[in-house]
Residue, then its C-alpha position, 0 to 999 in steps of 0.5 A: x499500500x505505501x509502495x502504490x501510495x508514494x509511487x516507489x519501490x517496494x524496497x523505499x516502502x519499507x524504508x519508510x515504514x522503519x522511518x516512521x516507526x523509529x521517527x514515532x518510537x512505534x513497533x513496525x508491525x502496529x505501523x503496518x497494521x495502521x496501514x493496512x487498516x487505512x488509518x495511516x497513509x503515507x501520500x503526500x498530504x499525510x507527510x505533511x501533516x505532522x499527525x501522521 
């Protein structure tokens, strides 16, 4: 989903997930769960919102 939202490779999407996880002090599996549940997006609008 992240790769599709940002039009990037799967490897780059994993890096983004890991960075978000680390930067927000959350387990990677919780971040991934939020992406799958569509409560967390990585598109350009979400990146500008510090709450995401």
